[in-house]
C-alpha positions in Angstrom: -75.9 -22.1 -33.8 -73.0 -19.8 -32.0 -73.8 -16.4 -31.5 -71.1 -14.0 -33.3 -70.1 -10.5 -31.8 -68.1 -8.4 -34.0 -66.9 -4.5 -33.4 -66.3 -2.7 -30.5 -68.9 -3.7 -28.0 -67.4 -7.4 -29.1 -64.0 -6.1 -28.1 -64.7 -4.2 -24.7 -67.0 -7.4 -23.4 -64.2 -9.7 -23.5 -61.8 -7.1 -21.9 -64.3 -7.1 -19.3 -63.9 -10.8 -19.4 -60.8 -11.4 -18.8 -58.7 -15.3 -18.6 -61.8 -16.4 -15.9 -64.1 -15.5 -18.4 -62.3 -16.6 -21.6 -62.0 -20.0 -19.7 -65.7 -20.2 -19.3 -66.2 -19.5 -23.6 -63.6 -23.0 -23.4 -65.8 -24.3 -20.9 -68.8 -23.7 -23.0 -68.0 -24.2 -26.8 -69.5 -20.6 -27.0 -70.6 -17.9 -24.8 -74.3 -17.7 -23.5 -75.0 -14.8 -21.7 -74.6 -11.4 -23.8 -77.2 -11.5 -26.4 -79.1 -8.5 -25.3 -77.3 -4.9 -24.7 -79.7 -3.9 -23.3 -81.6 -4.4 -20.2 -84.1 -7.1 -20.4 -87.2 -6.5 -19.7 -89.3 -9.6 -17.3 -91.5 -9.7 -19.8 -89.2 -11.5 -21.9 -88.0 -13.5 -18.7 -90.3 -16.5 -17.6 -87.7 -17.0 -14.1 -88.1 -12.8 -13.5 -91.9 -13.3 -14.4 -92.4 -15.1 -11.6 -89.7 -13.3 -9.4 -91.9 -10.8 -9.3 -94.9 -12.3 -8.9 -94.4 -13.6 -6.4 -92.0 -11.1 -4.7 -89.9 -14.0 -4.0 -86.5 -15.0 -5.1 -85.4 -18.5 -4.5 -81.7 -18.9 -4.8 -80.6 -22.8 -4.2 -77.2 -22.9 -1.8 -75.7 -26.0 -0.8 -75.0 -25.5 3.5 -71.7 -27.0 4.0 -70.1 -24.8 1.4 -67.5 -23.4 3.7 -66.9 -19.8 2.8 -69.4 -19.7 0.0 -73.1 -21.0 1.4 -72.0 -22.1 5.4 -74.8 -23.4 8.1 -73.5 -23.2 11.2 -73.9 -26.2 13.3 -74.3 -24.1 16.6 -76.2 -21.6 16.1 -78.3 -22.7 12.3 -76.5 -19.0 10.4 -75.6 -18.9 7.0 -72.6 -17.2 5.5 -70.4 -16.7 3.1 -69.7 -15.0 -0.3 -72.9 -15.8 -1.4 -75.2 -15.2 0.9 -74.0 -11.6 1.1 -74.1 -11.3 -2.9 -78.0 -12.8 -2.6 -78.9 -10.4 -0.8 -77.6 -7.7 -2.9 -79.2 -8.6 -5.3 -82.7 -9.4 -4.3 -82.1 -5.9 -2.6 -81.6 -4.5 -6.1 -84.4 -6.8 -7.2 -87.0 -5.5 -5.1 -87.8 -9.2 -3.4 -87.3 -11.0 -0.9 -85.0 -14.0 -0.2 -85.9 -17.6 0.5 -82.8 -20.1 0.3 -83.2 -23.3 -1.3 -80.8 -26.4 -0.4 -79.4 -28.0 -2.4 -76.0 -29.9 -3.8 -74.0 -30.2 -6.6 -75.5 -34.0 -7.4 -78.9 -32.3 -7.3 -78.1 -29.1 -8.8 -79.1 -30.1 -12.3 -83.0 -31.4 -11.3 -83.5 -28.2 -8.9 -83.1 -26.0 -11.8 -85.0 -28.0 -14.1 -87.5 -28.3 -11.8 -87.8 -24.9 -11.2 -87.3 -25.0 -7.1 -85.1 -22.7 -7.3 -84.8 -19.4 -10.1 -80.6 -19.2 -9.7 -77.9 -21.3 -8.0 -75.6 -19.4 -5.9 -73.1 -21.5 -4.7 -70.1 -20.9 -6.6 -70.8 -23.7 -9.1 -68.1 -24.7 -11.2 -68.9 -24.8 -14.7 -68.5 -27.5 -16.4 -68.9 -28.9 -20.1 -71.5 -31.1 -18.5 -73.2 -28.8 -16.6 -73.3 -26.5 -19.9 -75.9 -29.6 -21.5 -78.5 -28.2 -18.9 -77.3 -25.0 -17.3 -76.6 -21.4 -18.6 -74.1 -20.1 -16.6 -73.5 -16.2 -15.8 -69.8 -15.1 -16.6 -67.2 -16.1 -13.7 -66.3 -14.3 -10.4 -64.4 -16.3 -8.8 -61.8 -19.6 -9.4 -59.9 -22.1 -7.8 -57.6 -25.0 -8.3 -57.9 -28.4 -6.8 -56.0 -28.6 -3.2 -55.5 -31.8 -1.2 -55.6 -32.2 2.9 -54.0 -35.1 4.4 -53.2 -35.4 8.0 -50.0 -34.0 9.3 -49.8 -37.6 11.1 -49.3 -39.6 7.6 -46.8 -41.9 7.0 -48.7 -42.0 3.0 -49.3 -38.6 1.7 -46.5 -35.5 2.6 -46.5 -33.9 -0.8 -48.4 -34.4 -4.3 -46.5 -36.8 -5.5 -47.3 -39.3 -3.3 -50.9 -39.0 -4.1 -51.7 -41.0 -7.4 -50.2 -44.4 -6.6 -51.0 -47.6 -5.8 -53.0 -48.6 -2.4 -53.4 -44.6 -1.6 -57.2 -44.1 -1.4 -58.2 -40.6 -2.3 -61.7 -39.2 -1.0 -63.7 -36.9 -3.2 -67.5 -35.5 -2.5 -70.2 -36.9 -4.8 -71.7 -35.0 -7.3 -68.2 -32.1 -7.5 -66.6 -30.4 -9.9 -63.4 -32.3 -7.9 -64.2 -36.0 -8.7 -64.8 -35.8 -12.1 -61.6 -34.0 -12.1 -59.8 -37.3 -10.1 -61.8 -39.9 -12.4 -60.1 -38.5 -14.9 -56.5 -37.8 -14.0 -55.6 -40.1 -11.3 -53.8 -43.7 -12.9 -52.3 -45.4 -10.0 -54.3 -44.4 -6.8 -57.9 -45.8 -5.4 -61.1 -43.0 -5.9 -63.1 -43.2 -2.9 -66.4 -41.1 -3.4 -68.3 -40.4 -0.4 -71.9 -39.8 -0.5 -73.9 -37.7 2.3 -73.9 -37.3 5.0 -70.5 -38.9 5.2 -67.5 -36.3 5.1 -64.0 -36.9 3.5 -62.3 -35.6 6.4 -64.5 -37.9 8.4 -62.9 -41.0 6.1 -59.5 -38.9 7.1 -59.7 -39.0 10.5 -61.5 -42.9 9.9 -58.2 -44.0 7.9 -60.8 -45.2 5.6 -59.1 -42.3 2.7 -55.2 -41.4 3.0 -55.6 -37.7 1.5 -59.0 -36.0 0.0 -58.9 -33.3 -3.3 -60.9 -30.3 -2.6 -61.2 -26.9 -3.6 -59.5 -23.5 -2.4 -62.8 -22.5 0.1 -63.3 -25.5 1.4 -59.4 -25.8 2.3 -59.7 -23.1 4.1 -62.6 -24.9 6.3 -59.8 -27.1 7.3 -57.1 -24.7 7.7 -59.1 -22.8 10.0 -60.6 -25.5 11.6 -58.6 -28.7 11.9 -54.7 -28.4 13.7 -54.5 -32.2 12.4 -55.0 -31.3 9.2 -52.1 -29.9 5.8 -52.6 -28.3 3.0 -50.6 -29.8 0.0 -50.3 -27.9 -3.2 -49.2 -29.1 -6.1 -46.0 -27.5 -7.4 -47.9 -26.1 -10.9 -51.1 -25.4 -11.6 -53.7 -28.2 -11.5 -57.1 -27.9 -12.5 -58.3 -24.8 -12.2 -61.8 -24.2 -12.9 -63.7 -21.0 -12.6 -67.0 -20.4 -10.7 -70.3 -18.9 -11.5 -73.6 -18.5 -11.0 -76.3 -21.4 -12.7 -79.9 -21.1 -14.2 -81.7 -23.4 -16.1 -80.8 -22.8 -20.1 -83.2 -21.0 -21.9 -84.1 -17.6 -20.3 -81.8 -15.3 -22.2 -83.2 -12.0 -20.2 -82.7 -14.0 -16.5 -79.6 -14.9 -17.6 -78.1 -11.2 -19.3 -80.4 -9.5 -15.8 -77.8 -12.1 -13.5 -74.6 -11.8 -15.9 -75.1 -7.4 -15.5 -75.5 -8.3 -11.7 -71.5 -9.9 -11.3 -70.0 -6.9 -13.7 -71.6 -4.3 -11.4 -70.1 -6.4 -8.4 -67.0 -6.8 -10.0 -67.2 -2.6 -10.4 -68.4 -1.7 -7.7 -66.1 -3.8 -5.5 -68.8 -5.8 -3.5 -67.4 -8.6 -4.6 -64.2 -7.9 -3.8 -65.8 -7.1 0.3 -67.4 -10.0 0.1 -64.3 -12.1 -1.0 -62.2 -10.2 1.6 -65.1 -11.0 4.7 -64.8 -14.8 3.9 -60.9 -15.2 3.5 -61.3 -15.9 0.1 -60.1 -12.9 -2.1 -56.9 -15.2 -3.3 -59.6 -16.2 -6.1 -61.9 -13.3 -6.8 -61.9 -13.6 -11.0 -61.6 -9.3 -11.9 
């Protein structure tokens, strides 16, 4: 049953959510988080009971997500906006933090099997994911961008992408894969399975262009002088990013949603985004 919002509480919640929150409601068909106005107790939440019983918050991350949850190949250290913010969450809960390696392909089974308590790696809110997962209000949002070689004679403009003979690479399991499957009409889609990467497919000539989001495009611009970013002349497919948990734990979701609301208000979200070059995609 869809929960109704009425009166001042509903108006206040909608005002705080803004455009990104409305995108999230559209993806769900209904908003699932604000079911409790007051702070939930751990007794009402299986996940919180588990976290406090073991003194550990287990956070699923994808360690190849530049600016989000990225493991540096030289020294194996993790950095990114959600490394910073997961530390903030663990401190607030008064527990230790443990990272669990996941990916967009393994996201749903990892959460359903309770390998982690929350996924914090800028998970795009998609209707297909909302069948199995619950999402907080969004904290980032990103359009889709194209990356091609500067030397390419095939793809120089956005209009060159969806053309016969063009091979477009996407990472398996990502929101970009789903969008491009639905969008491409003439080009050939190449789905890249780990450990292969989109940039290797591009460098090898097996792909003419690859599609990605804002954070990953930053990785290419910061580290590959041979790459060029191609931007759609108009918004192409903007998606909200949020934290995800297994469905059925409204108290844990409300606690996380409150965390997101507070890091927006007190500036921690903005500060973390600026540290990692993501200020342009913060949802206020």
